[in-house]
C-alpha positions as CSV (number, residue, x, y, z in Angstrom):
1,G,0.0,0.0,0.1
2,R,0.9,3.7,-0.1
3,A,0.1,6.2,2.5
4,C,0.9,9.8,1.9
5,T,1.8,12.8,5.0
6,T,2.8,16.3,5.0
7,F,6.3,17.0,7.0
8,T,6.7,20.3,7.9
9,A,10.1,21.2,8.4
10,P,11.6,23.2,11.9
11,T,13.1,26.3,11.7
12,D,16.5,25.4,13.2
13,P,18.8,23.3,11.4
14,G,19.6,19.5,12.2
15,D,18.4,16.0,11.3
16,A,14.7,15.1,11.9
17,T,13.5,11.4,12.0
18,V,10.3,10.3,10.8
19,T,8.5,6.9,11.5
20,A,6.2,5.3,9.5
21,T,4.2,2.4,11.1
22,S,1.6,0.5,10.0
23,N,0.0,-3.6,10.5
24,G,2.9,-3.9,12.6
25,Y,5.7,-3.0,10.3
26,S,7.8,0.0,10.7
27,D,10.1,2.1,8.2
28,T,12.5,5.1,9.5
29,A,13.6,7.8,7.4
30,T,16.0,10.5,8.4
31,I,15.6,14.3,6.9
32,E,18.7,16.8,7.4
33,I,17.5,20.3,8.0
34,R,19.8,22.7,6.1
35,T,20.1,26.1,6.6
36,P,19.0,27.9,3.2
37,V,21.7,29.2,1.2
38,A,21.1,32.5,-0.1
39,N,22.6,32.2,-4.0
40,Q,20.8,35.8,-5.7
41,I,19.9,39.7,-4.9
42,T,17.4,41.4,-6.9
43,L,17.0,45.0,-7.3
44,A,13.5,46.9,-7.7
45,A,12.7,50.4,-8.0
46,S,9.6,52.1,-7.1
47,P,9.3,54.4,-9.6
48,V,12.6,54.7,-11.3
49,N,11.6,58.0,-13.1
50,L,12.6,60.9,-10.8
51,G,11.9,64.6,-10.9
52,N,13.4,67.4,-8.8
53,G,12.8,66.1,-5.0
54,S,11.3,63.4,-5.8
55,T,12.3,59.9,-3.6
56,S,12.4,56.1,-5.1
57,S,12.0,53.2,-2.6
58,L,14.9,50.9,-3.7
59,T,14.2,46.9,-2.8
60,A,16.6,44.6,-2.5
61,T,15.7,40.7,-2.2
62,V,18.0,37.8,-1.0
63,L,16.5,34.3,-2.7
64,D,17.9,30.7,-2.3
65,E,18.7,28.2,-5.0
66,R,14.9,27.7,-4.8
67,G,13.7,31.3,-4.9
68,N,12.6,31.6,-1.5
69,P,13.5,34.9,0.4
70,V,16.3,34.1,3.3
71,A,16.4,36.8,6.2
72,G,19.3,37.5,8.1
73,K,21.8,38.3,5.0
74,Q,24.2,41.1,5.1
75,V,23.2,43.6,1.7
76,R,24.8,46.9,0.8
77,I,23.1,49.0,-1.6
78,G,25.0,52.2,-3.1
79,V,24.7,55.0,-6.1
80,D,27.5,56.0,-8.3
81,G,28.6,59.3,-8.9
82,D,29.7,60.6,-4.8
83,G,26.4,61.5,-4.2
84,Q,26.3,64.2,-6.6
85,Q,22.6,63.1,-8.5
86,G,21.1,61.6,-5.3
87,T,21.6,59.6,-2.0
88,V,20.4,56.4,-0.4
89,N,19.2,56.8,2.9
90,G,21.5,60.4,3.2
91,A,24.5,58.6,2.0
92,E,26.3,57.1,-1.0
93,V,26.2,53.7,-0.1
94,V,24.4,52.1,3.1
95,Q,24.5,48.6,4.7
96,G,21.7,46.3,6.3
97,T,20.3,43.1,7.5
98,T,17.7,41.6,5.6
99,N,14.4,41.5,7.1
100,A,11.9,37.7,7.4
101,A,11.1,38.4,4.0
102,G,14.3,38.5,2.6
103,K,14.3,42.4,1.7
104,L,16.3,45.0,2.6
105,V,14.5,48.6,1.5
106,V,16.0,51.8,1.2
107,T,14.9,55.4,0.2
108,F,17.0,57.2,-2.9
109,T,16.8,60.7,-2.6
110,K,17.2,62.7,-5.9
111,V,19.2,65.9,-5.5
112,N,17.5,69.1,-7.1
113,K,18.7,70.0,-10.7
114,A,20.1,66.6,-11.4
115,V,19.4,65.3,-14.8
116,G,20.6,62.1,-16.6
117,V,21.0,58.5,-15.1
118,V,22.2,57.2,-12.2
119,K,23.2,53.4,-11.3
120,V,22.5,51.8,-8.2
121,R,23.8,48.4,-7.5
122,A,22.9,46.0,-4.3
123,E,25.4,43.9,-3.1
124,L,24.9,40.0,-1.3
125,L,27.8,40.0,1.4
126,K,29.5,37.1,2.9
127,P,31.7,37.7,5.7
128,V,35.3,36.7,5.4
129,E,38.2,36.4,7.8
130,N,39.3,40.3,6.9
131,G,35.5,42.2,6.3
132,D,33.2,41.3,3.1
133,D,33.3,40.2,0.3
134,V,30.5,40.4,-2.8
135,A,28.7,37.0,-3.4
136,H,26.0,38.4,-5.7
137,S,25.0,42.0,-7.2
138,A,22.4,43.3,-9.2
139,T,22.2,46.4,-10.5
140,L,19.7,48.9,-11.8
141,T,19.3,52.5,-13.4
142,L,17.4,55.2,-12.3
143,N,16.5,58.3,-14.7
144,L,16.8,61.7,-13.3
145,F,15.1,64.9,-14.7
146,A,14.0,68.6,-14.0
147,T,10.4,68.3,-13.0
148,R,10.2,72.0,-15.1
149,F,9.5,71.4,-18.8
150,Q,10.7,74.3,-21.5
151,Y,8.7,73.7,-24.6
152,L,10.1,75.3,-27.4
153,P,8.0,76.5,-30.6
154,V,8.3,75.0,-34.0
155,I,8.7,77.1,-36.8
156,Q,8.0,75.4,-40.3
157,K,8.9,77.2,-43.4
């Protein structure tokens, strides 16, 4: 015969023993519960087009090999340009820990009159003996424009 059941894994790593018994027969299996390995980082912005005084919410998400979020990972988010076009939480680079949903959310604030594009980079950090190494990274581009538009007349001959 065949029997089906649902196993709910504990949150802590270790071994779990599952025993099935039926009609005097019994069998045991050991299941290894592992800590998820973070192997991907994504970066999203809302909005991506910014006028003067605008802000954008930047969300870095750390995922494991199955696409599940991973909490408690160190992430660094930074902007190109030495803060001349904008800052992240008031600085050029910030670092934080992912929440239970595997996310670190920061705010990019555009400098008034900055125009063009600015690249933002999120880095998943892995601790090493003398600091941190970048395990994975993701980038995106924010579009910066002035909120005042000047329209020129069209002259036809």
